[in-house]
C-alpha positions, 0 to 999 in steps of 0.5 A: 287271420281275419278273425284274429284282426276282428277279435283284436279290434273288438277287444280294443273298442270294448276297452275304450267304450266307457271313455267314448261315452263320457267324451260324448256327454262332455262334448254334448254339454259343451255344444249346449253351452256354445249354442246358448252363447250364440242364442243370447249373443246380440247379432244383426243376423239371424244365422247365428241364432239358427246355429245356436239352436242347432248346437243345442239340439245336437248337444242334447242328442249326444247326451241322450244317446250316450246315456241310453248306450250306457 
């Protein structure tokens, strides 16, 4: 029974894997744009720029990770 469930889950994940990679790339691009917006936006606090740089970094890692996995 356990093997049947594992096989079902593996088949389901294999079928949606390409869509997950594409979703990760799109999410990475959106994070980069959001981060650039935070960096460029005039703010009295430095925290917004830090969050912007973190968004850019996480977005870049998401894009590179998806491309490597493809």
